N, C-alpha and C positions, 0 to 999 in steps of 0.2 A: 872761638867767642867767649864771652866773659859771664862767667855765672853769678850767685848771689854771695859767694863764699870769696870774690877775688875784689872785695871793695877796697883795700889797700893797695892793689895794683892800681885799680882806677884813679886812687887819689894821688897816686906818685906820678901817673899820666897827666892828669889836670893841673898839678900844680907846675910842672915842668913847660915853661913859654916856647921851647924851641920844637917840639912836638906839635902845637897848635898852628904853625905857620908852615905852608907849603913851600920848598923851595924849587925854584924854576930856572933853568938858564935861559936867558931871554933872547938868543940867536936860537936855540932850538925851537922854542913858541913862535917866533918869527918865523923861520922855516915852516912848522905843522900851518901854521897859519895861511901862509903861501900856497901851500898843497890843498888847503881847504878852497881858496878861491880858484886856482887853477882848475880844479875836479869840478868843480861847481860849473866854471863858465865853459868847461870843455863839453859837460855834460848838458848845459842847457842848450847850446849850441846844435849837439845830435838830438837832443829831445824836440828840439823846434824844428829842425828838418825832419823828423819821425812825424810830428804831429801835421806839418804842412802836406806832407806825401798823403799820408792818411787822411786828408782831408778835414780834420776838426777845425770848429769855427765856434767861434765865440767862446760861450763858457765851458764847452768841453774841451778846448785848447790849454783854458788857465787850469782846469782841473786837472788834466795832464803834465804840467807843468810842476804844480805840487806834487803830484805823485811821483814824477822826475826827481824830485828834490828831497822827498819823503826818501824815496830808495837809495837816494845817493847819502843820506846822513845815515842809513842802517850801515848801508857798506863802509863808509868812515869808521864809523863806530866798531864794526867788525873787524876793518883795517888793525883798528888801535888795542883788539884784543880785548876788547869790552872794558878796558881800564883807562877811563877818558882822564883820570884824575891824574895817572903818570904823564900824558901828554902835552893835555891842556889845563889852565884852570879853572875851567866852569864847563857844564854841560853847554851854555847857551853857543860857545864858542864853535862847536859841532853843528849842532843842531839849526840854529838860526843865522848865524853869520854868514854873509854871503847869498842869503835864502833870495833875497830880493835883487841884489845886484845883479845878477846872472839874468833877470826877468828881461831885461832890454835884449840880451842876446837871442834870450829864446823868442821873443817877440819879432825880431828882425828875421831871423831865419826861419820863423814860421811862416811869417808872409812870404817871403821869399821863395821857399820851397812850393807854397802852395799857389802863389800865382804861376811857377814855370810849368806845375804839372796838371793843375786844375784850369787855368785861364788858357796858358799860349797853346 
């Protein structure tokens, strides 16, 4: 941590433009994003099956989906060692990307599992 007496160090860092711009390998960033999308899609399917078997209907099922996606986000952040900026360019990549893309998979498997268990 920088104290009040370290102002000369802060001036050197702020004047150096290479320290301000993070450097990412685009192939690694793309691979990390694929991992996020695959994880969210897989957990959406599993969550949909669990919600259908549990008999969740209407708002309860959607709340369960958002809970599953929140747990997925926390799991991905923990997998990155709580050092998001080492693997992604922003927090939005981990927390929000793919959040609604898995919704269709969730709803499909939710209704499918609900129909099989509770209707037929």
